C-alpha positions in Angstrom: 35.5 -37.7 173.3 32.1 -38.8 171.9 31.3 -35.2 170.8 34.8 -34.9 169.2 34.4 -38.1 167.2 30.9 -37.1 166.2 32.0 -33.7 164.9 35.1 -35.1 163.1 32.9 -37.6 161.3 30.7 -34.9 159.7 27.8 -35.8 162.0 27.3 -39.2 160.3 28.8 -41.4 163.0 26.2 -43.5 164.8 26.5 -44.5 168.5 27.8 -47.9 167.3 30.4 -46.3 165.1 31.5 -44.0 167.9 31.7 -46.9 170.2 33.9 -48.8 167.8 36.2 -45.8 167.2 36.6 -45.3 171.0 37.6 -48.9 171.5 40.1 -48.7 168.6 41.7 -45.7 170.4 42.1 -47.9 173.5 39.2 -46.6 175.5 36.6 -48.7 177.3 33.2 -48.0 175.8 29.8 -49.7 175.7 27.2 -49.1 173.1 24.6 -48.1 175.8 26.9 -45.5 177.4 27.9 -44.0 174.0 24.2 -43.8 173.0 23.2 -42.2 176.3 26.1 -39.7 176.0 25.0 -38.8 172.4 21.4 -38.4 173.5 22.3 -36.1 176.4 24.4 -34.0 174.2 21.7 -34.0 171.5 24.0 -35.5 168.9 22.0 -37.3 166.3 23.7 -38.9 163.3 22.5 -38.0 159.8 22.3 -40.9 157.3 22.3 -40.0 153.7 20.3 -42.6 151.7 21.1 -42.7 148.0 18.2 -44.0 145.9 18.8 -45.1 142.4 16.6 -43.2 140.1 14.1 -45.4 138.3 13.4 -44.6 134.7 10.0 -43.2 133.9 8.0 -45.4 131.7 6.4 -42.4 130.2 9.7 -41.0 128.9 11.0 -44.5 128.0 8.1 -45.4 125.7 6.8 -42.0 124.5 3.3 -41.1 123.7 2.7 -43.9 121.3 1.5 -46.2 124.1 -1.5 -44.5 125.8 -3.0 -45.7 129.1 -6.2 -47.4 127.8 -7.6 -47.7 131.3 -7.4 -43.9 132.0 -11.1 -43.1 131.6 -12.7 -46.5 131.8 -14.7 -47.8 134.7 -14.0 -51.5 135.2 -17.4 -53.1 136.0 -17.0 -56.8 135.2 -14.4 -59.6 135.3 -12.1 -60.1 132.3 -12.7 -56.6 131.1 -9.1 -55.6 131.9 -6.0 -57.6 132.8 -2.7 -56.4 134.2 0.7 -58.0 133.8 4.0 -57.6 135.5 7.3 -59.4 136.0 8.7 -60.0 139.5 12.4 -60.7 140.3 12.8 -63.3 143.0 16.2 -63.6 144.6 17.3 -67.2 145.3 20.5 -68.9 146.4 21.3 -69.7 142.8 20.5 -66.2 141.4 17.2 -64.7 140.3 13.9 -66.3 139.3 11.6 -64.3 137.0 7.9 -64.6 137.3 5.4 -63.1 134.9 2.0 -62.9 136.3 -1.3 -61.8 134.6 -4.3 -61.0 136.8 -7.8 -59.8 136.4 -8.0 -56.2 137.6 -11.7 -56.5 138.8 -11.3 -59.6 141.0 -7.5 -59.7 141.6 -7.4 -63.4 140.6 -4.2 -64.6 139.0 -5.2 -66.0 135.7 -1.7 -67.1 134.4 1.8 -67.2 135.8 5.1 -68.5 134.4 8.5 -68.7 136.2 11.9 -69.1 134.6 15.5 -69.0 135.8 16.5 -66.5 133.1 14.9 -63.3 131.7 14.2 -64.1 128.0 11.9 -62.3 125.7 9.6 -65.4 125.5 8.5 -65.1 129.1 5.7 -62.6 128.5 4.3 -64.2 125.3 4.5 -67.7 126.9 2.5 -66.4 129.9 -0.1 -64.8 127.5 -0.3 -68.0 125.4 -0.9 -70.0 128.6 -3.6 -67.5 129.6 -5.4 -67.8 126.2 -5.4 -71.6 126.4 -6.8 -71.7 129.9 -9.4 -68.9 129.7 -12.1 -67.8 127.2 -11.2 -64.2 126.8 -13.5 -61.6 125.2 -12.2 -59.8 122.1 -12.5 -56.3 123.7 -10.3 -57.1 126.6 -7.6 -54.6 127.7 -4.2 -55.7 128.7 -2.5 -53.2 131.0 1.2 -53.3 132.0 3.7 -50.9 133.5 5.2 -50.4 130.0 8.5 -52.0 131.0 10.9 -53.4 128.4 9.0 -56.7 128.1 5.7 -55.1 126.9 3.5 -57.3 124.8 0.1 -56.6 123.4 -2.9 -59.0 123.2 -4.6 -59.2 119.9 
């Protein structure tokens, strides 16, 4: 019966699913016995994982935004910074944290968290960074070129 259920289910039924189906049909079945039976018959379920395709930032932004760090060796702190936004799930929804860190040391230089994603999040984090740190004029700000890109001037 285990093999019959497995083949009827297009080989996607796991031992737990097979066990549940057998019980619904009025049979006594334990998970361990069904799993053992499947292993002995070399029946292995196939799980199809669907992954949502992430947009490529290269296609989204075009060639007008070159990677300024591509051929540069970072040799000192505050030569280049990186920024990104993290989505943090909470019981009330999402929190959004924009973090800017020094690429050389990995130190977080500035961070802001809000309960909503507004366009001010990135500029507010950059303003906080500029108030707290003396930044050289030739600094490079690197991001993943997401929709909330902002340039330091």
